[in-house]
C-alpha positions in Angstrom: -14.0 -9.9 -3.2 -12.1 -11.0 -0.1 -12.2 -8.7 2.9 -10.4 -10.8 5.6 -7.5 -9.0 7.2 -3.9 -10.3 6.7 -1.0 -9.1 8.7 2.4 -9.1 7.0 5.9 -8.0 8.2 7.0 -5.4 5.7 9.8 -3.0 5.3 9.0 0.7 5.2 11.9 3.1 4.9 14.3 0.3 5.8 12.4 -0.6 9.0 10.5 -3.9 9.5 7.0 -3.4 10.8 3.7 -5.4 10.9 1.0 -4.1 8.7 -2.6 -5.3 8.5 -4.6 -4.9 5.3 -7.4 -6.8 3.6 -6.2 -9.6 1.3 -7.5 -7.7 -1.7 -5.4 -4.7 -0.8 -2.2 -6.8 -0.5 -3.0 -8.2 -4.0 -3.5 -4.8 -5.5 -0.2 -3.5 -3.9 1.7 -6.5 -5.3 0.3 -5.9 -8.8 1.2 -2.2 -8.6 4.7 -3.0 -7.4 5.1 -5.4 -10.4 3.6 -2.9 -12.8 5.8 0.0 -11.6 8.9 -2.3 -11.3 9.3 -1.6 -7.6 9.5 -3.7 -4.5 6.6 -3.8 -2.2 8.7 -2.0 0.4 9.5 0.8 -2.0 5.8 1.2 -2.9 4.9 1.3 0.8 7.7 3.7 1.6 6.6 6.0 -1.2 3.0 6.0 0.1 4.3 6.7 3.7 6.5 9.6 2.4 3.5 11.3 0.9 1.9 11.7 4.3 2.5 15.1 5.7 4.4 15.6 8.9 1.8 15.7 11.7 -0.8 14.0 9.5 -3.2 12.0 11.5 -3.9 9.6 8.6 -2.6 6.1 9.5 -0.4 4.2 7.1 -3.2 1.6 6.3 -5.6 4.5 5.7 -3.0 6.3 3.5 -2.6 3.0 1.5 -6.4 2.8 1.0 -6.5 6.4 -0.3 -3.5 5.6 -2.6 -5.2 2.5 -4.0 -8.4 4.4 -4.9 -6.4 7.1 -6.6 -4.2 4.6 -8.5 -7.2 2.7 -9.7 -8.7 6.0 -11.0 -5.4 6.9 -12.8 -4.5 3.4 -14.0 -7.8 1.3 -14.1 -6.4 -1.7 -16.0 -6.5 -5.0 -14.2 -6.5 -3.7 -10.6 
């Protein structure tokens, strides 16, 4: 399991931004996007939209919470 951080320029809600996640998390997001027939930007925008206004949870933290929940709901090959 790789844990080194990787920074990518991604689009969230139509805006480009740098996002740093572990390599494994990027791989999981790519598989989810493919499985759900969505772009990576659309998956990230959906995760970001679920954060409540005034929520102190950062986007990387929200992504980690999402990945754990997704694996519980859809455990195949993630």
